[in-house]
PDB file of all heavy atoms in Angstrom:
ATOM      1  N   MET A   1     -11.609  -8.632  -5.585  1.00  0.00           N
ATOM      2  CA  MET A   1     -12.873  -8.958  -4.934  1.00  0.00           C
ATOM      3  C   MET A   1     -13.621  -7.581  -4.801  1.00  0.00           C
ATOM      4  O   MET A   1     -13.125  -6.723  -4.147  1.00  0.00           O
ATOM      5  CB  MET A   1     -12.679  -9.633  -3.626  1.00  0.00           C
ATOM      6  CG  MET A   1     -13.976  -9.920  -2.910  1.00  0.00           C
ATOM      7  SD  MET A   1     -13.779 -10.789  -1.305  1.00  0.00           S
ATOM      8  CE  MET A   1     -13.211 -12.334  -1.758  1.00  0.00           C
ATOM      9  N   ALA A   2     -14.788  -7.539  -5.270  1.00  0.00           N
ATOM     10  CA  ALA A   2     -15.676  -6.386  -5.149  1.00  0.00           C
ATOM     11  C   ALA A   2     -16.237  -6.439  -3.781  1.00  0.00           C
ATOM     12  O   ALA A   2     -16.445  -7.480  -3.110  1.00  0.00           O
ATOM     13  CB  ALA A   2     -16.780  -6.389  -6.177  1.00  0.00           C
ATOM     14  N   ILE A   3     -16.669  -5.229  -3.311  1.00  0.00           N
ATOM     15  CA  ILE A   3     -17.282  -5.125  -1.922  1.00  0.00           C
ATOM     16  C   ILE A   3     -18.553  -5.968  -1.832  1.00  0.00           C
ATOM     17  O   ILE A   3     -18.830  -6.548  -0.867  1.00  0.00           O
ATOM     18  CB  ILE A   3     -17.474  -3.657  -1.479  1.00  0.00           C
ATOM     19  CG1 ILE A   3     -16.101  -3.010  -1.280  1.00  0.00           C
ATOM     20  CG2 ILE A   3     -18.357  -3.555  -0.263  1.00  0.00           C
ATOM     21  CD1 ILE A   3     -16.074  -1.655  -0.662  1.00  0.00           C
ATOM     22  N   LYS A   4     -19.331  -5.959  -2.917  1.00  0.00           N
ATOM     23  CA  LYS A   4     -20.548  -6.775  -2.878  1.00  0.00           C
ATOM     24  C   LYS A   4     -20.356  -8.234  -2.856  1.00  0.00           C
ATOM     25  O   LYS A   4     -21.228  -9.016  -2.473  1.00  0.00           O
ATOM     26  CB  LYS A   4     -21.505  -6.347  -4.106  1.00  0.00           C
ATOM     27  CG  LYS A   4     -20.882  -6.734  -5.401  1.00  0.00           C
ATOM     28  CD  LYS A   4     -21.779  -6.285  -6.517  1.00  0.00           C
ATOM     29  CE  LYS A   4     -21.175  -6.620  -7.893  1.00  0.00           C
ATOM     30  NZ  LYS A   4     -22.092  -6.153  -9.010  1.00  0.00           N
ATOM     31  N   GLU A   5     -19.117  -8.662  -3.128  1.00  0.00           N
ATOM     32  CA  GLU A   5     -18.777 -10.089  -3.062  1.00  0.00           C
ATOM     33  C   GLU A   5     -18.299 -10.546  -1.665  1.00  0.00           C
ATOM     34  O   GLU A   5     -18.100 -11.736  -1.478  1.00  0.00           O
ATOM     35  CB  GLU A   5     -17.650 -10.415  -4.092  1.00  0.00           C
ATOM     36  CG  GLU A   5     -18.216 -10.239  -5.558  1.00  0.00           C
ATOM     37  CD  GLU A   5     -16.988 -10.378  -6.535  1.00  0.00           C
ATOM     38  OE1 GLU A   5     -15.884 -10.664  -6.067  1.00  0.00           O
ATOM     39  OE2 GLU A   5     -17.295 -10.298  -7.718  1.00  0.00           O
ATOM     40  N   LEU A   6     -18.092  -9.592  -0.833  1.00  0.00           N
ATOM     41  CA  LEU A   6     -17.567  -9.902   0.576  1.00  0.00           C
ATOM     42  C   LEU A   6     -18.613 -10.698   1.344  1.00  0.00           C
ATOM     43  O   LEU A   6     -19.865 -10.430   1.182  1.00  0.00           O
ATOM     44  CB  LEU A   6     -17.176  -8.645   1.324  1.00  0.00           C
ATOM     45  CG  LEU A   6     -15.991  -7.902   0.865  1.00  0.00           C
ATOM     46  CD1 LEU A   6     -15.803  -6.603   1.622  1.00  0.00           C
ATOM     47  CD2 LEU A   6     -14.710  -8.799   0.947  1.00  0.00           C
ATOM     48  N   PRO A   7     -18.278 -11.571   2.204  1.00  0.00           N
ATOM     49  CA  PRO A   7     -19.281 -12.333   3.033  1.00  0.00           C
ATOM     50  C   PRO A   7     -19.949 -11.407   3.993  1.00  0.00           C
ATOM     51  O   PRO A   7     -19.440 -10.376   4.416  1.00  0.00           O
ATOM     52  CB  PRO A   7     -18.414 -13.323   3.782  1.00  0.00           C
ATOM     53  CG  PRO A   7     -17.026 -12.818   3.758  1.00  0.00           C
ATOM     54  CD  PRO A   7     -16.903 -11.968   2.549  1.00  0.00           C
ATOM     55  N   ARG A   8     -21.190 -11.775   4.377  1.00  0.00           N
ATOM     56  CA  ARG A   8     -21.956 -10.981   5.331  1.00  0.00           C
ATOM     57  C   ARG A   8     -21.508 -11.198   6.735  1.00  0.00           C
ATOM     58  O   ARG A   8     -21.824 -10.389   7.631  1.00  0.00           O
ATOM     59  CB  ARG A   8     -23.448 -11.321   5.179  1.00  0.00           C
ATOM     60  CG  ARG A   8     -23.978 -10.892   3.842  1.00  0.00           C
ATOM     61  CD  ARG A   8     -25.497 -10.681   3.947  1.00  0.00           C
ATOM     62  NE  ARG A   8     -26.061 -10.192   2.767  1.00  0.00           N
ATOM     63  CZ  ARG A   8     -26.302  -8.864   2.485  1.00  0.00           C
ATOM     64  NH1 ARG A   8     -25.890  -7.996   3.328  1.00  0.00           N
ATOM     65  NH2 ARG A   8     -26.839  -8.526   1.391  1.00  0.00           N
ATOM     66  N   GLU A   9     -20.837 -12.298   6.996  1.00  0.00           N
ATOM     67  CA  GLU A   9     -20.359 -12.607   8.351  1.00  0.00           C
ATOM     68  C   GLU A   9     -19.455 -11.552   8.800  1.00  0.00           C
ATOM     69  O   GLU A   9     -18.498 -11.095   8.106  1.00  0.00           O
ATOM     70  CB  GLU A   9     -19.738 -13.948   8.368  1.00  0.00           C
ATOM     71  CG  GLU A   9     -19.355 -14.452   9.741  1.00  0.00           C
ATOM     72  CD  GLU A   9     -18.823 -15.840   9.729  1.00  0.00           C
ATOM     73  OE1 GLU A   9     -18.573 -16.422   8.644  1.00  0.00           O
ATOM     74  OE2 GLU A   9     -18.632 -16.343  10.826  1.00  0.00           O
ATOM     75  N   GLU A  10     -19.623 -11.103  10.075  1.00  0.00           N
ATOM     76  CA  GLU A  10     -18.750 -10.131  10.683  1.00  0.00           C
ATOM     77  C   GLU A  10     -17.704 -10.804  11.603  1.00  0.00           C
ATOM     78  O   GLU A  10     -18.041 -11.622  12.349  1.00  0.00           O
ATOM     79  CB  GLU A  10     -19.541  -9.073  11.535  1.00  0.00           C
ATOM     80  CG  GLU A  10     -20.444  -8.263  10.638  1.00  0.00           C
ATOM     81  CD  GLU A  10     -19.721  -7.186   9.793  1.00  0.00           C
ATOM     82  OE1 GLU A  10     -18.536  -6.883  10.097  1.00  0.00           O
ATOM     83  OE2 GLU A  10     -20.318  -6.746   8.806  1.00  0.00           O
ATOM     84  N   TYR A  11     -16.411 -10.337  11.460  1.00  0.00           N
ATOM     85  CA  TYR A  11     -15.329 -10.901  12.316  1.00  0.00           C
ATOM     86  C   TYR A  11     -14.938  -9.890  13.381  1.00  0.00           C
ATOM     87  O   TYR A  11     -14.189 -10.181  14.248  1.00  0.00           O
ATOM     88  CB  TYR A  11     -14.123 -11.257  11.465  1.00  0.00           C
ATOM     89  CG  TYR A  11     -14.525 -12.344  10.466  1.00  0.00           C
ATOM     90  CD1 TYR A  11     -14.575 -12.104   9.124  1.00  0.00           C
ATOM     91  CD2 TYR A  11     -14.859 -13.669  10.831  1.00  0.00           C
ATOM     92  CE1 TYR A  11     -14.985 -13.085   8.189  1.00  0.00           C
ATOM     93  CE2 TYR A  11     -15.243 -14.642   9.957  1.00  0.00           C
ATOM     94  CZ  TYR A  11     -15.265 -14.330   8.568  1.00  0.00           C
ATOM     95  OH  TYR A  11     -15.602 -15.271   7.769  1.00  0.00           O
ATOM     96  N   LEU A  12     -15.385  -8.636  13.176  1.00  0.00           N
ATOM     97  CA  LEU A  12     -15.076  -7.593  14.151  1.00  0.00           C
ATOM     98  C   LEU A  12     -16.219  -7.491  15.065  1.00  0.00           C
ATOM     99  O   LEU A  12     -17.412  -7.254  14.609  1.00  0.00           O
ATOM    100  CB  LEU A  12     -14.790  -6.272  13.389  1.00  0.00           C
ATOM    101  CG  LEU A  12     -14.200  -5.099  14.151  1.00  0.00           C
ATOM    102  CD1 LEU A  12     -12.765  -5.506  14.579  1.00  0.00           C
ATOM    103  CD2 LEU A  12     -14.168  -3.871  13.277  1.00  0.00           C
ATOM    104  N   LEU A  13     -16.083  -7.608  16.379  1.00  0.00           N
ATOM    105  CA  LEU A  13     -17.180  -7.732  17.232  1.00  0.00           C
ATOM    106  C   LEU A  13     -17.877  -6.399  17.352  1.00  0.00           C
ATOM    107  O   LEU A  13     -17.276  -5.333  17.364  1.00  0.00           O
ATOM    108  CB  LEU A  13     -16.682  -8.124  18.644  1.00  0.00           C
ATOM    109  CG  LEU A  13     -16.050  -9.517  18.787  1.00  0.00           C
ATOM    110  CD1 LEU A  13     -15.562  -9.757  20.146  1.00  0.00           C
ATOM    111  CD2 LEU A  13     -17.101 -10.578  18.410  1.00  0.00           C
ATOM    112  N   PRO A  14     -19.252  -6.395  17.486  1.00  0.00           N
ATOM    113  CA  PRO A  14     -20.010  -5.183  17.681  1.00  0.00           C
ATOM    114  C   PRO A  14     -19.711  -4.564  19.035  1.00  0.00           C
ATOM    115  O   PRO A  14     -19.368  -5.263  19.981  1.00  0.00           O
ATOM    116  CB  PRO A  14     -21.424  -5.599  17.562  1.00  0.00           C
ATOM    117  CG  PRO A  14     -21.494  -7.046  17.887  1.00  0.00           C
ATOM    118  CD  PRO A  14     -20.130  -7.616  17.478  1.00  0.00           C
ATOM    119  N   GLY A  15     -19.762  -3.262  19.090  1.00  0.00           N
ATOM    120  CA  GLY A  15     -19.492  -2.570  20.354  1.00  0.00           C
ATOM    121  C   GLY A  15     -18.059  -2.418  20.682  1.00  0.00           C
ATOM    122  O   GLY A  15     -17.722  -2.178  21.847  1.00  0.00           O
ATOM    123  N   HIS A  16     -17.195  -2.446  19.683  1.00  0.00           N
ATOM    124  CA  HIS A  16     -15.810  -2.216  19.947  1.00  0.00           C
ATOM    125  C   HIS A  16     -15.475  -0.786  20.298  1.00  0.00           C
ATOM    126  O   HIS A  16     -16.465   0.052  20.237  1.00  0.00           O
ATOM    127  CB  HIS A  16     -15.014  -2.666  18.718  1.00  0.00           C
ATOM    128  CG  HIS A  16     -15.362  -1.927  17.436  1.00  0.00           C
ATOM    129  ND1 HIS A  16     -15.049  -0.632  17.284  1.00  0.00           N
ATOM    130  CD2 HIS A  16     -16.060  -2.383  16.385  1.00  0.00           C
ATOM    131  CE1 HIS A  16     -15.527  -0.227  15.988  1.00  0.00           C
ATOM    132  NE2 HIS A  16     -16.173  -1.296  15.503  1.00  0.00           N
ATOM    133  N   ALA A  17     -14.435  -0.520  20.806  1.00  0.00           N
ATOM    134  CA  ALA A  17     -14.023   0.794  21.364  1.00  0.00           C
ATOM    135  C   ALA A  17     -13.500   1.815  20.409  1.00  0.00           C
ATOM    136  O   ALA A  17     -12.936   2.859  20.855  1.00  0.00           O
ATOM    137  CB  ALA A  17     -13.026   0.599  22.517  1.00  0.00           C
ATOM    138  N   ALA A  18     -13.580   1.552  19.138  1.00  0.00           N
ATOM    139  CA  ALA A  18     -13.119   2.536  18.159  1.00  0.00           C
ATOM    140  C   ALA A  18     -13.999   3.747  18.039  1.00  0.00           C
ATOM    141  O   ALA A  18     -15.156   3.666  18.341  1.00  0.00           O
ATOM    142  CB  ALA A  18     -13.036   1.907  16.731  1.00  0.00           C
ATOM    143  N   CYS A  19     -13.351   4.831  17.692  1.00  0.00           N
ATOM    144  CA  CYS A  19     -14.125   6.111  17.534  1.00  0.00           C
ATOM    145  C   CYS A  19     -15.117   5.858  16.314  1.00  0.00           C
ATOM    146  O   CYS A  19     -14.790   5.191  15.331  1.00  0.00           O
ATOM    147  CB  CYS A  19     -13.202   7.296  17.192  1.00  0.00           C
ATOM    148  SG  CYS A  19     -12.065   7.600  18.506  1.00  0.00           S
ATOM    149  N   ALA A  20     -16.165   6.602  16.297  1.00  0.00           N
ATOM    150  CA  ALA A  20     -17.184   6.521  15.139  1.00  0.00           C
ATOM    151  C   ALA A  20     -16.474   6.941  13.942  1.00  0.00           C
ATOM    152  O   ALA A  20     -15.829   7.989  13.842  1.00  0.00           O
ATOM    153  CB  ALA A  20     -18.393   7.350  15.487  1.00  0.00           C
ATOM    154  N   GLY A  21     -16.596   6.147  12.795  1.00  0.00           N
ATOM    155  CA  GLY A  21     -15.963   6.475  11.610  1.00  0.00           C
ATOM    156  C   GLY A  21     -14.462   6.251  11.548  1.00  0.00           C
ATOM    157  O   GLY A  21     -13.819   6.784  10.578  1.00  0.00           O
ATOM    158  N   CYS A  22     -13.908   5.524  12.486  1.00  0.00           N
ATOM    159  CA  CYS A  22     -12.484   5.291  12.531  1.00  0.00           C
ATOM    160  C   CYS A  22     -12.052   4.604  11.212  1.00  0.00           C
ATOM    161  O   CYS A  22     -12.503   3.480  10.954  1.00  0.00           O
ATOM    162  CB  CYS A  22     -12.171   4.460  13.738  1.00  0.00           C
ATOM    163  SG  CYS A  22     -10.431   3.883  13.810  1.00  0.00           S
ATOM    164  N   GLY A  23     -11.094   5.155  10.527  1.00  0.00           N
ATOM    165  CA  GLY A  23     -10.573   4.548   9.336  1.00  0.00           C
ATOM    166  C   GLY A  23      -9.875   3.186   9.602  1.00  0.00           C
ATOM    167  O   GLY A  23     -10.075   2.263   8.775  1.00  0.00           O
ATOM    168  N   ALA A  24      -9.164   3.076  10.661  1.00  0.00           N
ATOM    169  CA  ALA A  24      -8.528   1.818  10.995  1.00  0.00           C
ATOM    170  C   ALA A  24      -9.540   0.717  11.296  1.00  0.00           C
ATOM    171  O   ALA A  24      -9.321  -0.463  10.790  1.00  0.00           O
ATOM    172  CB  ALA A  24      -7.664   1.980  12.259  1.00  0.00           C
ATOM    173  N   SER A  25     -10.715   0.952  11.935  1.00  0.00           N
ATOM    174  CA  SER A  25     -11.652  -0.039  12.161  1.00  0.00           C
ATOM    175  C   SER A  25     -12.385  -0.514  10.870  1.00  0.00           C
ATOM    176  O   SER A  25     -12.694  -1.687  10.705  1.00  0.00           O
ATOM    177  CB  SER A  25     -12.665   0.346  13.252  1.00  0.00           C
ATOM    178  OG  SER A  25     -13.453   1.399  12.751  1.00  0.00           O
ATOM    179  N   ILE A  26     -12.616   0.470  10.042  1.00  0.00           N
ATOM    180  CA  ILE A  26     -13.227   0.136   8.718  1.00  0.00           C
ATOM    181  C   ILE A  26     -12.284  -0.690   7.867  1.00  0.00           C
ATOM    182  O   ILE A  26     -12.719  -1.726   7.255  1.00  0.00           O
ATOM    183  CB  ILE A  26     -13.649   1.445   8.000  1.00  0.00           C
ATOM    184  CG1 ILE A  26     -14.766   2.156   8.746  1.00  0.00           C
ATOM    185  CG2 ILE A  26     -14.132   1.088   6.572  1.00  0.00           C
ATOM    186  CD1 ILE A  26     -15.004   3.527   8.275  1.00  0.00           C
ATOM    187  N   ALA A  27     -11.067  -0.359   7.822  1.00  0.00           N
ATOM    188  CA  ALA A  27     -10.014  -1.129   7.028  1.00  0.00           C
ATOM    189  C   ALA A  27      -9.832  -2.435   7.638  1.00  0.00           C
ATOM    190  O   ALA A  27      -9.840  -3.473   6.909  1.00  0.00           O
ATOM    191  CB  ALA A  27      -8.687  -0.362   7.042  1.00  0.00           C
ATOM    192  N   LEU A  28      -9.819  -2.608   8.937  1.00  0.00           N
ATOM    193  CA  LEU A  28      -9.725  -3.828   9.603  1.00  0.00           C
ATOM    194  C   LEU A  28     -10.923  -4.738   9.396  1.00  0.00           C
ATOM    195  O   LEU A  28     -10.754  -5.945   9.049  1.00  0.00           O
ATOM    196  CB  LEU A  28      -9.538  -3.697  11.106  1.00  0.00           C
ATOM    197  CG  LEU A  28      -9.164  -4.948  11.911  1.00  0.00           C
ATOM    198  CD1 LEU A  28      -7.978  -5.675  11.464  1.00  0.00           C
ATOM    199  CD2 LEU A  28      -9.088  -4.605  13.380  1.00  0.00           C
ATOM    200  N   ARG A  29     -12.086  -4.232   9.451  1.00  0.00           N
ATOM    201  CA  ARG A  29     -13.311  -5.021   9.123  1.00  0.00           C
ATOM    202  C   ARG A  29     -13.346  -5.560   7.756  1.00  0.00           C
ATOM    203  O   ARG A  29     -13.624  -6.700   7.524  1.00  0.00           O
ATOM    204  CB  ARG A  29     -14.463  -4.004   9.322  1.00  0.00           C
ATOM    205  CG  ARG A  29     -15.806  -4.671   9.093  1.00  0.00           C
ATOM    206  CD  ARG A  29     -16.959  -3.696   9.408  1.00  0.00           C
ATOM    207  NE  ARG A  29     -18.208  -4.203   8.877  1.00  0.00           N
ATOM    208  CZ  ARG A  29     -18.820  -3.666   7.759  1.00  0.00           C
ATOM    209  NH1 ARG A  29     -18.326  -2.681   7.187  1.00  0.00           N
ATOM    210  NH2 ARG A  29     -19.896  -4.235   7.395  1.00  0.00           N
ATOM    211  N   LEU A  30     -13.011  -4.713   6.717  1.00  0.00           N
ATOM    212  CA  LEU A  30     -13.085  -5.132   5.365  1.00  0.00           C
ATOM    213  C   LEU A  30     -11.931  -6.083   5.007  1.00  0.00           C
ATOM    214  O   LEU A  30     -12.076  -7.060   4.318  1.00  0.00           O
ATOM    215  CB  LEU A  30     -13.021  -3.955   4.413  1.00  0.00           C
ATOM    216  CG  LEU A  30     -14.290  -3.055   4.432  1.00  0.00           C
ATOM    217  CD1 LEU A  30     -14.103  -1.830   3.615  1.00  0.00           C
ATOM    218  CD2 LEU A  30     -15.447  -3.852   4.091  1.00  0.00           C
ATOM    219  N   THR A  31     -10.769  -5.880   5.666  1.00  0.00           N
ATOM    220  CA  THR A  31      -9.606  -6.812   5.477  1.00  0.00           C
ATOM    221  C   THR A  31      -9.949  -8.190   6.002  1.00  0.00           C
ATOM    222  O   THR A  31      -9.700  -9.187   5.370  1.00  0.00           O
ATOM    223  CB  THR A  31      -8.377  -6.236   6.149  1.00  0.00           C
ATOM    224  OG1 THR A  31      -8.096  -4.927   5.554  1.00  0.00           O
ATOM    225  CG2 THR A  31      -7.171  -7.131   5.964  1.00  0.00           C
ATOM    226  N   LEU A  32     -10.518  -8.280   7.224  1.00  0.00           N
ATOM    227  CA  LEU A  32     -10.913  -9.474   7.844  1.00  0.00           C
ATOM    228  C   LEU A  32     -11.929 -10.275   6.954  1.00  0.00           C
ATOM    229  O   LEU A  32     -11.914 -11.416   6.792  1.00  0.00           O
ATOM    230  CB  LEU A  32     -11.425  -9.329   9.200  1.00  0.00           C
ATOM    231  CG  LEU A  32     -10.393  -8.964  10.250  1.00  0.00           C
ATOM    232  CD1 LEU A  32     -10.974  -8.611  11.553  1.00  0.00           C
ATOM    233  CD2 LEU A  32      -9.364 -10.089  10.398  1.00  0.00           C
ATOM    234  N   LYS A  33     -12.872  -9.493   6.384  1.00  0.00           N
ATOM    235  CA  LYS A  33     -13.883 -10.116   5.485  1.00  0.00           C
ATOM    236  C   LYS A  33     -13.229 -10.709   4.268  1.00  0.00           C
ATOM    237  O   LYS A  33     -13.615 -11.763   3.797  1.00  0.00           O
ATOM    238  CB  LYS A  33     -14.953  -9.080   5.107  1.00  0.00           C
ATOM    239  CG  LYS A  33     -15.963  -8.807   6.257  1.00  0.00           C
ATOM    240  CD  LYS A  33     -16.893  -7.794   5.767  1.00  0.00           C
ATOM    241  CE  LYS A  33     -18.152  -7.701   6.643  1.00  0.00           C
ATOM    242  NZ  LYS A  33     -19.422  -8.196   6.018  1.00  0.00           N
ATOM    243  N   ALA A  34     -12.294  -9.946   3.695  1.00  0.00           N
ATOM    244  CA  ALA A  34     -11.639 -10.383   2.445  1.00  0.00           C
ATOM    245  C   ALA A  34     -10.744 -11.581   2.664  1.00  0.00           C
ATOM    246  O   ALA A  34     -10.669 -12.502   1.787  1.00  0.00           O
ATOM    247  CB  ALA A  34     -10.945  -9.163   1.854  1.00  0.00           C
ATOM    248  N   LEU A  35     -10.015 -11.632   3.801  1.00  0.00           N
ATOM    249  CA  LEU A  35      -9.114 -12.639   4.057  1.00  0.00           C
ATOM    250  C   LEU A  35      -9.671 -13.899   4.623  1.00  0.00           C
ATOM    251  O   LEU A  35      -9.187 -15.011   4.465  1.00  0.00           O
ATOM    252  CB  LEU A  35      -7.912 -12.186   4.948  1.00  0.00           C
ATOM    253  CG  LEU A  35      -7.089 -11.087   4.334  1.00  0.00           C
ATOM    254  CD1 LEU A  35      -6.072 -10.561   5.336  1.00  0.00           C
ATOM    255  CD2 LEU A  35      -6.408 -11.592   3.018  1.00  0.00           C
ATOM    256  N   GLY A  36     -10.797 -13.735   5.285  1.00  0.00           N
ATOM    257  CA  GLY A  36     -11.546 -14.918   5.761  1.00  0.00           C
ATOM    258  C   GLY A  36     -11.299 -15.387   7.222  1.00  0.00           C
ATOM    259  O   GLY A  36     -10.593 -14.683   7.932  1.00  0.00           O
ATOM    260  N   ARG A  37     -12.016 -16.363   7.593  1.00  0.00           N
ATOM    261  CA  ARG A  37     -12.122 -16.834   8.984  1.00  0.00           C
ATOM    262  C   ARG A  37     -10.764 -17.225   9.598  1.00  0.00           C
ATOM    263  O   ARG A  37     -10.541 -17.061  10.837  1.00  0.00           O
ATOM    264  CB  ARG A  37     -13.053 -18.011   9.048  1.00  0.00           C
ATOM    265  CG  ARG A  37     -13.260 -18.585  10.377  1.00  0.00           C
ATOM    266  CD  ARG A  37     -14.449 -19.596  10.328  1.00  0.00           C
ATOM    267  NE  ARG A  37     -15.097 -19.687  11.606  1.00  0.00           N
ATOM    268  CZ  ARG A  37     -16.058 -18.718  12.003  1.00  0.00           C
ATOM    269  NH1 ARG A  37     -16.433 -17.748  11.221  1.00  0.00           N
ATOM    270  NH2 ARG A  37     -16.629 -18.849  13.199  1.00  0.00           N
ATOM    271  N   LYS A  38      -9.825 -17.762   8.900  1.00  0.00           N
ATOM    272  CA  LYS A  38      -8.597 -18.288   9.429  1.00  0.00           C
ATOM    273  C   LYS A  38      -7.497 -17.279   9.531  1.00  0.00           C
ATOM    274  O   LYS A  38      -6.288 -17.614   9.607  1.00  0.00           O
ATOM    275  CB  LYS A  38      -8.071 -19.524   8.682  1.00  0.00           C
ATOM    276  CG  LYS A  38      -9.122 -20.699   8.751  1.00  0.00           C
ATOM    277  CD  LYS A  38      -8.535 -21.882   8.117  1.00  0.00           C
ATOM    278  CE  LYS A  38      -9.400 -23.093   8.289  1.00  0.00           C
ATOM    279  NZ  LYS A  38      -8.855 -24.279   7.775  1.00  0.00           N
ATOM    280  N   THR A  39      -7.786 -16.008   9.451  1.00  0.00           N
ATOM    281  CA  THR A  39      -6.835 -14.927   9.517  1.00  0.00           C
ATOM    282  C   THR A  39      -6.449 -14.573  10.981  1.00  0.00           C
ATOM    283  O   THR A  39      -7.305 -14.596  11.801  1.00  0.00           O
ATOM    284  CB  THR A  39      -7.394 -13.697   8.806  1.00  0.00           C
ATOM    285  OG1 THR A  39      -7.785 -14.026   7.501  1.00  0.00           O
ATOM    286  CG2 THR A  39      -6.386 -12.543   8.809  1.00  0.00           C
ATOM    287  N   ILE A  40      -5.122 -14.404  11.186  1.00  0.00           N
ATOM    288  CA  ILE A  40      -4.596 -13.963  12.472  1.00  0.00           C
ATOM    289  C   ILE A  40      -4.023 -12.556  12.272  1.00  0.00           C
ATOM    290  O   ILE A  40      -3.261 -12.325  11.396  1.00  0.00           O
ATOM    291  CB  ILE A  40      -3.559 -14.971  13.038  1.00  0.00           C
ATOM    292  CG1 ILE A  40      -4.171 -16.341  13.221  1.00  0.00           C
ATOM    293  CG2 ILE A  40      -2.892 -14.386  14.250  1.00  0.00           C
ATOM    294  CD1 ILE A  40      -3.194 -17.386  13.609  1.00  0.00           C
ATOM    295  N   VAL A  41      -4.502 -11.650  13.131  1.00  0.00           N
ATOM    296  CA  VAL A  41      -3.978 -10.307  13.055  1.00  0.00           C
ATOM    297  C   VAL A  41      -3.093 -10.015  14.261  1.00  0.00           C
ATOM    298  O   VAL A  41      -3.471 -10.226  15.360  1.00  0.00           O
ATOM    299  CB  VAL A  41      -5.182  -9.283  13.034  1.00  0.00           C
ATOM    300  CG1 VAL A  41      -4.725  -7.887  12.994  1.00  0.00           C
ATOM    301  CG2 VAL A  41      -6.173  -9.640  11.855  1.00  0.00           C
ATOM    302  N   VAL A  42      -1.952  -9.432  13.962  1.00  0.00           N
ATOM    303  CA  VAL A  42      -1.002  -8.946  15.002  1.00  0.00           C
ATOM    304  C   VAL A  42      -0.815  -7.486  14.815  1.00  0.00           C
ATOM    305  O   VAL A  42      -0.432  -7.028  13.725  1.00  0.00           O
ATOM    306  CB  VAL A  42       0.327  -9.669  14.810  1.00  0.00           C
ATOM    307  CG1 VAL A  42       1.379  -9.234  15.900  1.00  0.00           C
ATOM    308  CG2 VAL A  42       0.170 -11.195  14.931  1.00  0.00           C
ATOM    309  N   VAL A  43      -1.142  -6.718  15.892  1.00  0.00           N
ATOM    310  CA  VAL A  43      -0.985  -5.279  15.811  1.00  0.00           C
ATOM    311  C   VAL A  43      -0.111  -4.786  16.936  1.00  0.00           C
ATOM    312  O   VAL A  43      -0.083  -5.378  18.049  1.00  0.00           O
ATOM    313  CB  VAL A  43      -2.366  -4.558  15.889  1.00  0.00           C
ATOM    314  CG1 VAL A  43      -3.210  -4.916  14.683  1.00  0.00           C
ATOM    315  CG2 VAL A  43      -3.096  -4.910  17.097  1.00  0.00           C
ATOM    316  N   PRO A  44       0.549  -3.624  16.744  1.00  0.00           N
ATOM    317  CA  PRO A  44       1.380  -3.128  17.792  1.00  0.00           C
ATOM    318  C   PRO A  44       0.507  -2.466  18.818  1.00  0.00           C
ATOM    319  O   PRO A  44      -0.680  -2.214  18.651  1.00  0.00           O
ATOM    320  CB  PRO A  44       2.285  -2.072  17.087  1.00  0.00           C
ATOM    321  CG  PRO A  44       1.486  -1.649  15.921  1.00  0.00           C
ATOM    322  CD  PRO A  44       0.701  -2.933  15.508  1.00  0.00           C
ATOM    323  N   ALA A  45       1.063  -2.087  19.957  1.00  0.00           N
ATOM    324  CA  ALA A  45       0.357  -1.368  20.998  1.00  0.00           C
ATOM    325  C   ALA A  45      -0.035   0.027  20.522  1.00  0.00           C
ATOM    326  O   ALA A  45       0.886   0.829  20.387  1.00  0.00           O
ATOM    327  CB  ALA A  45       1.202  -1.287  22.310  1.00  0.00           C
ATOM    328  N   CYS A  46      -1.255   0.227  20.162  1.00  0.00           N
ATOM    329  CA  CYS A  46      -1.724   1.510  19.682  1.00  0.00           C
ATOM    330  C   CYS A  46      -3.253   1.428  19.797  1.00  0.00           C
ATOM    331  O   CYS A  46      -3.809   0.491  20.316  1.00  0.00           O
ATOM    332  CB  CYS A  46      -1.296   1.724  18.271  1.00  0.00           C
ATOM    333  SG  CYS A  46      -1.941   0.531  17.095  1.00  0.00           S
ATOM    334  N   CYS A  47      -3.933   2.477  19.308  1.00  0.00           N
ATOM    335  CA  CYS A  47      -5.361   2.482  19.410  1.00  0.00           C
ATOM    336  C   CYS A  47      -6.061   1.351  18.659  1.00  0.00           C
ATOM    337  O   CYS A  47      -7.133   0.906  19.050  1.00  0.00           O
ATOM    338  CB  CYS A  47      -5.962   3.806  18.914  1.00  0.00           C
ATOM    339  SG  CYS A  47      -5.695   4.186  17.231  1.00  0.00           S
ATOM    340  N   THR A  48      -5.446   0.845  17.588  1.00  0.00           N
ATOM    341  CA  THR A  48      -5.974  -0.302  16.910  1.00  0.00           C
ATOM    342  C   THR A  48      -6.060  -1.520  17.700  1.00  0.00           C
ATOM    343  O   THR A  48      -6.899  -2.373  17.513  1.00  0.00           O
ATOM    344  CB  THR A  48      -5.160  -0.558  15.579  1.00  0.00           C
ATOM    345  OG1 THR A  48      -5.074   0.616  14.889  1.00  0.00           O
ATOM    346  CG2 THR A  48      -5.808  -1.578  14.714  1.00  0.00           C
ATOM    347  N   SER A  49      -5.200  -1.666  18.778  1.00  0.00           N
ATOM    348  CA  SER A  49      -5.231  -2.921  19.532  1.00  0.00           C
ATOM    349  C   SER A  49      -6.479  -3.022  20.415  1.00  0.00           C
ATOM    350  O   SER A  49      -6.809  -4.088  20.926  1.00  0.00           O
ATOM    351  CB  SER A  49      -3.999  -3.054  20.341  1.00  0.00           C
ATOM    352  OG  SER A  49      -3.868  -1.900  21.348  1.00  0.00           O
ATOM    353  N   ILE A  50      -7.197  -1.944  20.662  1.00  0.00           N
ATOM    354  CA  ILE A  50      -8.379  -1.987  21.532  1.00  0.00           C
ATOM    355  C   ILE A  50      -9.641  -2.269  20.686  1.00  0.00           C
ATOM    356  O   ILE A  50     -10.701  -2.455  21.116  1.00  0.00           O
ATOM    357  CB  ILE A  50      -8.620  -0.710  22.356  1.00  0.00           C
ATOM    358  CG1 ILE A  50      -8.752   0.537  21.520  1.00  0.00           C
ATOM    359  CG2 ILE A  50      -7.442  -0.571  23.323  1.00  0.00           C
ATOM    360  CD1 ILE A  50      -9.234   1.722  22.202  1.00  0.00           C
ATOM    361  N   ILE A  51      -9.511  -2.218  19.275  1.00  0.00           N
ATOM    362  CA  ILE A  51     -10.637  -2.542  18.405  1.00  0.00           C
ATOM    363  C   ILE A  51     -10.841  -3.999  18.483  1.00  0.00           C
ATOM    364  O   ILE A  51     -11.881  -4.548  18.453  1.00  0.00           O
ATOM    365  CB  ILE A  51     -10.339  -2.023  16.970  1.00  0.00           C
ATOM    366  CG1 ILE A  51     -10.171  -0.530  16.909  1.00  0.00           C
ATOM    367  CG2 ILE A  51     -11.499  -2.484  16.037  1.00  0.00           C
ATOM    368  CD1 ILE A  51      -9.784  -0.040  15.617  1.00  0.00           C
TER     369      ILE A  51
END
């Protein structure tokens, strides 16, 4: 799937606590868009869990 084919709907809430330009938040955002609405994400206790 090309990036231009990803849906415009956002699954990562605006105003999250990630650092600006955080690679984990960008990867999570694009992964959620690619996998769709019914995706469940389980993350360990780390900085990604506050995103």
